[in-house]
C-alpha positions in Angstrom: 15.2 114.4 0.6 16.0 115.9 -2.7 17.9 113.9 -5.4 20.8 116.3 -5.2 21.1 115.9 -1.4 20.9 112.1 -1.7 23.6 112.0 -4.4 25.9 114.2 -2.3 25.3 111.9 0.7 26.1 108.7 -1.1 29.2 110.1 -2.7 30.5 111.7 0.6 33.8 110.4 2.0 32.0 109.4 5.2 29.3 107.3 3.4 32.0 105.7 1.2 34.0 104.7 4.3 30.8 103.3 5.8 30.2 101.3 2.7 33.7 100.0 2.5 33.4 98.8 6.1 30.1 97.0 5.4 31.6 95.4 2.4 34.8 94.2 4.2 32.8 92.9 7.1 30.5 90.8 4.7 33.4 89.5 2.7 35.3 88.6 5.9 32.4 86.7 7.2 31.8 84.9 3.9 35.6 84.1 3.2 36.7 83.5 6.8 40.4 83.7 5.9 42.6 83.0 9.0 45.9 84.8 9.7 48.7 83.9 12.0 52.1 85.3 13.0 55.2 83.5 14.2 58.5 84.7 15.6 62.0 83.5 14.8 64.5 84.6 17.5 68.0 84.6 16.1 71.1 84.5 18.3 74.1 84.2 16.0 73.7 80.8 14.4 71.0 79.6 17.0 67.3 79.8 16.8 64.6 79.5 19.4 62.0 76.8 18.9 59.1 75.4 20.9 57.2 72.1 21.1 53.5 72.3 21.7 51.6 69.7 23.9 49.0 69.1 21.2 50.9 68.8 17.9 54.2 67.1 16.9 57.4 68.8 16.1 59.6 71.7 17.1 58.6 75.0 15.6 58.6 78.8 16.0 56.3 80.4 18.6 53.3 82.1 17.2 49.5 82.2 17.1 46.4 83.6 15.4 46.0 87.3 14.8 43.0 88.5 16.7 40.6 91.2 15.6 42.1 94.6 16.2 45.7 93.3 16.5 48.5 93.5 13.9 50.6 90.6 12.9 53.7 92.2 14.4 51.9 92.7 17.7 50.6 89.1 17.6 54.2 87.6 16.9 55.6 89.6 19.9 52.7 88.8 22.2 52.7 85.1 21.4 56.5 84.9 21.8 56.2 86.5 25.3 53.3 84.2 26.3 54.8 81.0 25.0 58.6 81.5 25.8 59.0 84.4 28.3 61.2 86.3 25.8 60.4 90.0 25.0 61.6 91.5 21.8 63.5 94.8 21.9 63.5 95.6 18.1 60.8 96.0 15.5 62.1 92.9 13.7 62.0 92.1 10.1 59.2 90.3 8.3 60.7 87.5 6.3 57.5 86.7 4.3 53.8 85.9 4.4 53.1 82.2 3.6 49.9 80.3 2.5 49.5 77.6 5.2 47.7 74.8 3.3 48.5 72.4 6.2 45.9 74.2 8.3 43.4 75.1 5.6 43.1 76.6 2.1 42.3 80.0 3.8 45.2 80.2 6.3 48.2 82.6 6.0 51.2 83.0 8.3 53.5 86.0 8.6 57.0 85.2 10.0 59.0 88.0 11.8 62.7 87.6 12.5 64.0 89.3 15.8 67.7 89.7 16.8 67.3 91.9 19.9 65.4 90.5 22.8 65.6 89.7 26.5 64.3 86.9 28.8 61.7 88.7 30.7 60.6 85.6 32.7 61.7 82.0 33.0 60.0 79.4 30.9 58.1 76.6 32.4 56.1 74.0 30.6 52.4 74.4 30.7 49.2 73.1 29.1 50.1 74.6 25.7 53.9 74.5 25.5 55.8 71.3 26.5 59.3 72.4 25.8 61.4 75.4 24.6 65.0 75.4 23.5 67.9 77.1 21.6 69.3 75.1 18.8 72.3 75.6 16.5 71.4 75.6 12.9 73.5 72.5 12.1 71.9 70.5 15.0 68.2 71.1 14.9 66.1 68.5 16.7 65.2 65.5 14.4 61.5 66.2 14.7 61.7 69.9 13.7 58.8 70.5 11.4 59.5 70.8 7.6 58.1 74.3 7.5 60.4 75.4 10.1 63.4 73.9 8.4 62.4 75.7 5.2 62.0 79.0 6.9 65.5 78.6 8.5 66.9 77.7 5.1 65.2 80.8 3.6 66.6 83.1 6.2 70.1 81.7 6.7 70.8 79.6 3.7 69.8 82.0 0.9 67.1 79.6 -0.3 64.4 81.3 -2.3 61.3 82.0 -0.2 58.4 79.7 -1.0 54.9 81.1 -0.8 53.7 77.9 1.0 54.2 77.4 4.7 
């Protein structure tokens, strides 16, 4: 192969995309950043919260973003799996937060949804012990601090904190 052909090859858009994919794959493997998504369902002045079987406190439904999925897709999927609620709107991303409680490399996107329907009845299972709707002024005592802060950011006009 001539030098000119080689130079054209390595500067071609196809080769540059290949290089970018290789670079991102290697950096993803080395950095191992985790990313999650949660859903806040809002019905007037009420919010939907869940309680896991394996961790303390009431919180928003959600889970980890899998390879090939978007954060929005994950928030909707986890909401349906954990509560039986299906969203009918695109929602609004409140923010992306750095979740130092989980690790120095974890981030969480929080989406707010106002249009939804109950697609199936909730029943406790191995992952989710309880689910409930709560008025903003009467949240369960053991609602997590992060959940309380997100509610304050959305409803109370409190400045968004980058930390979960």
